[in-house]
C-alpha atoms as one frame of an Amber mdcrd trajectory, in Angstrom:
protein
  -0.015  -0.020   0.004   1.323   3.493  -0.846   2.082   5.785   2.041   1.088
   9.011   0.143  -2.364   9.950   1.230  -5.213  10.321  -1.253  -6.061  13.852
  -2.131  -8.324  15.391   0.444 -11.965  15.213  -0.476 -14.926  16.486   1.506
 -17.935  14.318   2.065 -20.903  15.363  -0.156 -23.349  17.257   2.010 -26.345
  15.333   0.588 -24.653  12.099   1.837 -24.381  13.095   5.501 -27.999  12.410
   6.450 -27.774   8.934   4.933 -24.503   8.165   6.877 -26.094   9.293  10.133
 -29.321   7.279   9.369 -27.377   4.247   8.547 -25.444   4.415  11.772 -28.682
   4.803  13.780 -30.146   1.921  11.844 -27.260  -0.292  12.696 -27.582   0.477
  16.374 -31.322  -0.463  16.218 -30.351  -3.997  15.095 -29.029  -4.392  18.677
 -25.915  -6.268  17.323 -23.677  -3.702  19.063 -24.968  -4.894  22.541 -23.219
  -8.176  21.932 -19.907  -7.923  23.940 -18.064 -10.327  21.530 -19.107  -8.132
  18.633 -17.574  -5.089  20.416 -14.363  -7.072  21.121 -14.124  -8.065  17.454
 -14.303  -4.293  16.446 -11.564  -3.468  18.858  -9.373  -6.186  17.605 -10.025
  -4.980  14.084  -9.168  -1.465  14.973  -5.917  -2.637  16.535  -4.803  -4.391
  13.456  -5.905  -1.612  11.171  -3.709   0.734  13.112  -0.826  -1.678  12.888
  -1.339  -2.181   9.036  -1.803   1.387   8.344   1.170   2.521  10.572   3.471
   3.631   7.600   0.682   5.639   6.070  -0.298   7.315   9.387   3.241   8.098
  10.319   3.781   9.637   6.898   0.449  11.550   7.153   1.510  13.003  10.502
   4.804  14.143   9.046   3.046  15.754   6.128   0.360  17.489   8.258   2.269
  18.533  11.201   5.929  17.866  10.603   5.625  15.320  13.380   8.654  12.963
  13.867   8.061   9.187  13.505   9.037   8.890  17.205   6.109  11.224  18.310
   3.857   9.747  15.728   4.202   6.278  17.235   4.503   7.153  20.902   1.646
   9.742  21.112  -0.624   8.698  18.310  -0.640   5.262  16.641   0.770   3.075
  19.502  -1.213   5.043  21.987  -4.487   4.029  20.463  -3.252   0.461  20.009
  -2.536   0.279  23.678  -5.994   1.785  24.351  -7.577  -1.092  22.362  -5.545
  -3.770  24.177  -6.406  -2.313  27.669 -10.020  -2.042  26.887 -10.075  -5.699
  25.606  -8.517  -6.762  28.903 -11.150  -5.146  31.021 -14.342  -4.956  28.954
 -15.831  -8.086  30.561 -15.760  -6.526  34.005 -17.029  -3.174  32.703 -20.169
  -4.494  31.189 -21.251  -6.602  34.147 -24.359  -5.568  36.027 -23.638  -3.848
  39.313 -25.533  -5.256  42.195 -26.947  -2.543  44.460 -27.105  -3.399  48.147
 -26.071  -1.670  51.355 -25.573   1.254  51.787 -27.333   2.267  48.493 -30.386
   0.085  49.101 -32.009  -0.134  52.626 -32.428  -3.748  53.935 -36.240  -3.340
  53.676 -36.003  -3.192  49.916 -33.173  -5.828  49.415 -35.680  -8.295  47.919
 -36.198  -6.055  44.930 -32.959  -7.144  43.303 -31.712  -3.631  42.615 -28.893
  -3.412  39.989 -27.372  -1.113  37.495 -27.240  -2.294  33.913 -24.607  -0.906
  31.562 -26.210  -0.021  28.233 -24.819   1.824  25.140 -26.149   5.368  24.629
 -26.782   4.862  20.942 -25.263   6.571  17.976 -22.538   9.151  18.706 -20.726
  11.797  16.815 -16.965  12.228  17.531 -15.331  15.493  16.285 -11.516  15.507
  16.465  -8.852  18.295  16.589  -5.787  18.871  14.385  -3.018  18.628  17.085
  -3.375  14.907  17.725  -5.511  13.914  14.829  -5.177  10.155  15.231  -5.131
   9.901  19.126  -7.840  12.341  19.991 -10.219  11.122  17.299  -9.722   7.290
  17.821  -9.327   7.087  21.552 -12.961   8.314  22.098 -14.028   5.699  19.374
 -12.354   2.966  21.480 -14.731   4.064  24.411 -17.731   4.152  22.046 -17.009
   0.737  20.595 -16.489  -0.770  24.083 -19.815   0.752  25.391 -21.605  -0.683
  22.388 -22.388   2.522  20.350 -22.228   3.094  16.714 -20.258   6.213  15.667
 -19.642   8.810  12.954 -16.276  10.446  13.116 -15.387  13.960  11.870 -11.507
  14.426  11.586 -10.049  17.860  11.326  -9.695  19.324   7.924  -6.519  21.031
   8.987  -4.711  17.683   8.863  -6.005  16.361   5.482  -3.635  13.482   5.015
  -4.625  11.994   8.440  -8.249  12.594   7.692  -8.103  10.617   4.403  -6.144
   7.635   5.870  -8.483   7.634   8.883 -11.535   7.439   6.580 -10.026   4.528
   4.694  -8.897   2.787   7.894 -12.315   2.981   9.590 -14.558   2.251   6.570
 -12.518  -0.628   5.192 -11.747  -2.414   8.415 -14.512  -1.946  10.910 -18.283
  -2.834  10.677 -19.787  -1.227   7.606 -22.315   1.471   8.408 -21.824   1.176
  12.103 -18.667   3.292  11.930 -18.146   6.000   9.317 -16.030   9.045   8.656
 -17.324  12.434   7.332 -14.578  14.716   6.071 -14.851  18.368   5.436 -14.895
  21.812   7.198 -17.587  24.077   8.523 -20.398  23.112   6.083 -19.968  19.444
   6.701 -19.779  20.030  10.470 -22.987  22.088  10.383 -24.675  19.287   8.412
 -23.681  16.721  11.016 -24.920  19.012  13.796 -28.376  19.018  12.218 -28.682
  15.298  12.793 -29.937  13.835  16.052 -27.174  12.045  18.010 -27.323  10.267
  21.365 -24.038  11.978  22.373 -21.542  14.347  20.873 -17.862  14.163  21.783
 -15.860  17.260  20.787 -12.205  18.054  21.199 -11.066  21.525  20.094 -11.201
  25.159  21.029 -13.496  26.723  23.610 -14.933  28.985  20.883 -16.075  26.053
  18.705 -17.104  24.029  21.773 -19.442  26.798  22.736 -21.180  26.540  19.273
 -21.288  22.791  19.608 -22.996  22.977  23.083 -25.486  25.535  21.941 -26.451
  23.519  18.877 -26.702  20.270  20.916 -28.856  21.894  23.608 -31.494  22.506
  20.979 -32.127  18.754  20.783 -31.182  17.948  24.394 -28.153  16.106  23.220
 -25.494  15.440  25.885 -21.955  16.504  25.096 -18.420  15.845  26.197 -16.194
  18.859  25.514 -12.423  18.525  25.773 -11.261  22.114  25.357  -8.136  23.996
  26.504  -7.193  26.895  28.584  -4.374  29.312  29.629  -2.634  26.855  31.841
  -0.375  28.067  34.540   2.760  26.650  36.144   3.915  27.717  39.640   7.423
  27.753  40.962   8.303  29.202  44.495  11.311  29.300  46.593  10.418  25.828
  47.965  11.249  24.303  44.577  13.709  21.583  45.348  15.256  21.278  41.845
  14.963  24.336  39.625  17.090  22.735  36.815  14.577  19.798  36.726  11.637
  22.212  36.734  13.057  24.063  33.710  13.792  20.925  31.815  10.287  19.446
  32.395   8.405  22.621  31.524  10.536  23.162  28.419   9.511  19.564  27.430
   5.864  20.539  27.726   6.379  23.270  25.109   8.448  21.174  22.660   6.367
  18.005  22.261   4.245  18.558  19.103   5.743  22.068  18.937   3.660  23.057
  21.968   0.401  22.300  20.187  -0.872  20.592  23.304  -4.020  21.763  25.127
  -2.278  20.870  28.484   1.080  22.647  28.131   1.720  25.746  30.240   0.905
  29.062  28.829   2.790  31.004  31.433   5.062  30.341  34.448   4.424  32.229
  37.807   7.771  32.191  39.546   9.288  33.818  42.623  11.140  36.783  41.401
  14.403  35.905  43.080  14.554  32.623  41.140  14.066  34.158  37.668  17.596
  34.620  36.489  18.624  31.116  37.534  15.477  29.614  36.029  16.209  31.287
  32.676  19.690  29.923  32.660  18.482  26.448  33.472  16.021  26.781  30.451
  18.902  27.562  28.158  20.876  24.608  29.454  17.799  22.316  28.953  17.318
  23.763  25.394  20.894  23.004  24.524  20.560  19.456  25.811  17.428  18.884
  23.721  18.641  20.600  20.638  22.390  20.447  20.467  22.323  21.589  16.773
  19.504  24.115  17.322  15.825  23.411  17.276  15.344  24.185  13.613  17.771
  21.373  12.585  16.242  18.892  14.960  14.535  15.935  13.345  12.259  15.700
  16.405  10.498  19.089  16.581   7.127  19.357  14.824   5.914  22.362  12.877
   2.921  24.561  13.236  -0.127  23.134  11.435  -0.757  25.932   9.015   0.088
  29.716   8.127  -3.058  30.911   9.979  -1.894  29.509  13.295   1.632  30.420
  12.562   0.635  34.050  12.237  -1.585  33.875  15.275   1.367  32.754  17.383
   3.717  35.276  15.733   1.293  38.046  16.597   1.550  37.229  20.246   5.293
  37.607  19.983   4.981  40.798  17.855   2.591  42.369  20.352   4.337  41.470
  23.683   5.949  44.229  25.636   8.204  41.545  27.304  11.676  40.415  26.663
  12.521  37.250  24.844  14.959  35.400  26.998  15.169  32.138  25.033  14.440
  31.339  21.372  12.571  33.760  19.189  13.472  32.502  15.656  10.571  32.107
  13.141  10.440  30.849   9.492   7.139  30.903   7.806   8.309  29.017   4.836
   8.762  25.926   7.105   6.083  26.930   9.616   8.829  26.808  12.208   8.571
  28.553  15.527  11.556  28.092  17.830  10.736  27.101  21.457  10.546  30.670
  23.069  10.316  32.093  26.549   9.305  35.669  27.145   9.883  37.550  30.401
   6.842  39.792  30.997   5.775  42.212  33.807   2.027  42.715  33.070  -0.982
  40.525  33.135  -2.409  42.393  30.198   0.545  41.268  27.941  -0.374  39.337
  24.852   1.620  36.458  26.128  -0.549  36.309  29.230  -3.940  37.035  27.814
  -4.002  34.601  24.918  -3.658  30.896  24.653  -0.408  30.237  22.772  -1.185
  26.658  21.689   2.451  26.566  20.412   6.006  26.472  21.481   6.003  29.802
  23.259   5.263  30.736  26.907   5.735  33.600  29.211   7.606  33.998  32.621
   5.963  36.249  35.147   7.853  37.138  38.383   5.775  37.380  41.572   6.570
  38.354  45.177   4.321  36.012  46.965   2.354  32.826  46.534  -0.935  34.713
  47.080   0.045  37.029  44.246   0.626  34.051  41.968  -2.726  32.625  42.847
  -4.647  35.909  42.312  -2.999  36.206  38.898  -3.729  32.683  37.808  -7.381
  33.054  38.847  -7.735  36.405  37.077  -6.408  35.087  33.884  -8.321  31.753
  33.759 -10.132  30.480  36.840 -10.565  26.953  35.497  -7.762  25.986  33.177
  -7.500  22.482  31.662  -4.216  21.815  33.487  -1.901  23.379  36.083   1.609
  22.455  36.960   3.193  22.983  40.304   6.472  22.273  41.910   5.066  23.134
  45.393   1.337  23.966  45.079  -2.068  22.433  44.656  -4.509  25.244  45.531
  -6.593  26.159  42.561  -9.162  24.460  40.393  -8.247  22.870  37.073  -9.267
  19.924  34.882  -6.144  18.094  36.084  -2.806  18.845  37.767   0.710  17.650
  37.775   3.090  18.113  40.729   6.800  18.324  39.825   6.356  17.981  36.087
   4.641  19.118  32.937   1.134  17.514  32.192   2.086  14.038  33.228  -1.468
  13.608  34.545  -2.479  13.548  30.788   0.362  11.368  29.580  -1.034   8.006
  30.741  -3.848   6.662  28.570  -5.657   4.667  31.385  -6.464   7.394  33.926
  -9.408   9.800  33.595  -8.698  13.046  31.630 -11.037  15.982  31.258 -11.659
  19.747  31.925 -13.726  21.630  34.331 -15.864  24.764  33.827 -14.925  26.421
  30.532 -12.055  24.125  29.908 -14.304  21.190  29.272 -17.097  18.931  30.357
 -16.809  15.321  31.011 -13.867  12.968  31.013 -12.600   9.947  29.187  -9.524
   7.510  28.894  -9.401   4.166  30.671 -12.759   3.117  32.267 -13.915   6.774
  31.913 -14.048   6.267  28.109 -16.380   3.310  28.587 -18.539   5.223  31.078
 -18.698   8.285  28.780 -20.700   6.489  26.299 -22.665   4.176  28.574 -26.108
   4.643  30.201 -26.113   3.498  33.727 -29.703   2.087  34.009 -31.032   1.350
  37.439 -33.352  -1.757  37.536 -35.468  -3.109  40.308 -37.326  -6.322  40.307
 -40.354  -6.664  42.619 -41.494 -10.159  43.358 -45.342 -10.810  43.449 -45.145
 -12.223  46.874 -43.914  -8.923  48.325 -47.317  -7.267  47.786 -48.078  -7.117
  51.536 -44.680  -5.512  52.342 -45.419  -2.621  49.991 -49.058  -2.155  50.913
 -48.257   1.240  52.338 -48.046   2.886  48.963 -51.706   2.193  48.037 -54.813
   4.321  48.732 -56.465   4.710  51.074 -53.348   5.803  52.837 -52.669   4.441
  56.324 -50.514   6.524  58.598 -49.863   3.508  60.860 -48.300   1.656  57.984
 -46.340   4.786  57.144 -45.010   5.057  60.652 -43.957   1.423  60.578 -42.132
   1.892  57.237 -40.328   4.907  58.759 -39.216   2.866  61.651 -37.715   0.355
  59.289 -36.035   2.818  56.901 -35.327   6.053  58.772 -32.093   6.745  60.639
 -32.273   9.102  63.760 -29.884  11.992  63.587 -26.818  12.137  65.808 -26.656
  15.954  65.611 -28.562  18.863  66.956 -30.181  21.752  65.194 -26.914  23.762
  65.232 -25.205  20.889  63.335 -23.155  19.675  66.294 -22.639  16.019  66.688
 -24.337  14.681  69.923 -22.245  11.834  71.448 -24.907  10.090  73.392 -25.085
   6.665  75.077 -25.300   4.863  71.762 -22.166   6.509  70.524 -20.070   5.521
  73.529 -21.367   1.873  73.441 -20.338   1.697  69.785 -17.038   3.282  70.483
 -16.401   0.938  73.365 -17.357  -2.336  71.636 -15.614  -1.155  68.451 -12.486
  -0.240  70.218 -12.694   3.204  68.612 -13.003   1.821  64.997 -15.094   3.958
  62.689 -16.345   0.991  60.673 -17.308  -2.678  61.203 -14.087  -3.602  59.425
 -12.024  -1.393  61.534 -13.553  -2.735  64.744 -12.883  -6.310  63.514  -9.303
  -5.642  62.818  -8.834  -4.062  66.232 -10.454  -6.924  67.976  -8.294  -9.374
  65.920  -5.218  -7.518  67.134  -6.325  -7.697  70.757  -7.211 -11.417  70.516
  -3.785 -12.261  68.828  -1.995 -10.243  71.454  -3.997 -11.987  74.203  -3.272
 -15.475  72.736   0.474 -14.683  72.509   0.578 -13.288  76.020  -1.271 -16.297
  77.615   0.862 -18.854  75.606   4.223 -17.269  76.150   6.871 -19.759  77.202
């Protein structure tokens, strides 16, 4: 198979309703509820990724200048590992969850309460350009595992990846159950006029807002994986400033900083600034001994529009470039660049770079750093701290750069305006699953539930309350009252807060007593 991608071709607008209808029809056959069918699709996806690996690596090079190393590590192999992990755990994920104590009172234990895991239906997955394979196909892994059918919309900004993805999905997976629509705004608008059971979008907050508004018109739930102006904090308590510089620089060099989790700015104690800058330069030299432009590992900016957007941030800054600064539009190359600024209104602080540039902002105190971070973006997707964990974010990494998002089996997602919902690992399965509570009332239990029928009987209600209500152990001011029952429980439980804790304490006492009485 040739590695050069077919010429990009948008899906015909008139074909989109048929594609969506076919996916809905395939779901209504109920074949996707069969767990073995889901496993087969995941296995097929795994081997499709393996067989299309040369094409995908070449496409990522063509679209983003991405090295084969990053193409494999962060894209192709990442999704393959996702398939394997999901195959290993799917049987346990799909099992009914029995509901007993403390969820179900003993009075109702005969009702066989349980949670059944059911697929939501037909879903739409819209991917971004920065990781066009990983961020499109990892949600698909979750959708397949949950038993959904799906239509995928790759980014038109990475045309080679989009065309190979279409061929990979439609030639290898179940026909009609999984399809790809290529195109730009018209095709996305056409997809949004269809009724979906869930929409999964990864991209900018601006477009995410449009997606959410459109989905709300049909009460369609959405997962939004967006971005934010992510802060990094460094204070005097930082144990290894050289390591901090190296790890933060890594965060702006992978994929040329086109990472929604990478830091937008560094808030650092003013006394550490000169040393930190020197350590940045040392780390830069280690990573790029022949300069960043000559490195075979550094990606390029996706297109001229984004190149000029990032360039404008550098043109408009009032700060001082202390590392990097070289640009070459002909290659869409932007050197990893750090800018020392002194105003929160600087372009480097107010705009999300989504590229290999970041600002350094000196602060006097930790409180000042927190106030600035909350002023710029109260709920960023990520924050990185070498001493701190005191503000809200979608995720956080201590002593590193976005490592909380570098493992494919732990939940990842935003909060507030950096995103809604999470995926990866079991969270991917959960994201496309309806957790359906089921109760099963036996016929012989009719006398036990007589209380619900008219004419109502207050004596029966009082009896039911005695069985199901728990008396409060606190007064009207909210203070816990430690009465006789509390001390009896404390005494017989040896201070344990649970039955398990009490059992273990009694076990220790009995073992100690046995050893004491049987000592030689």
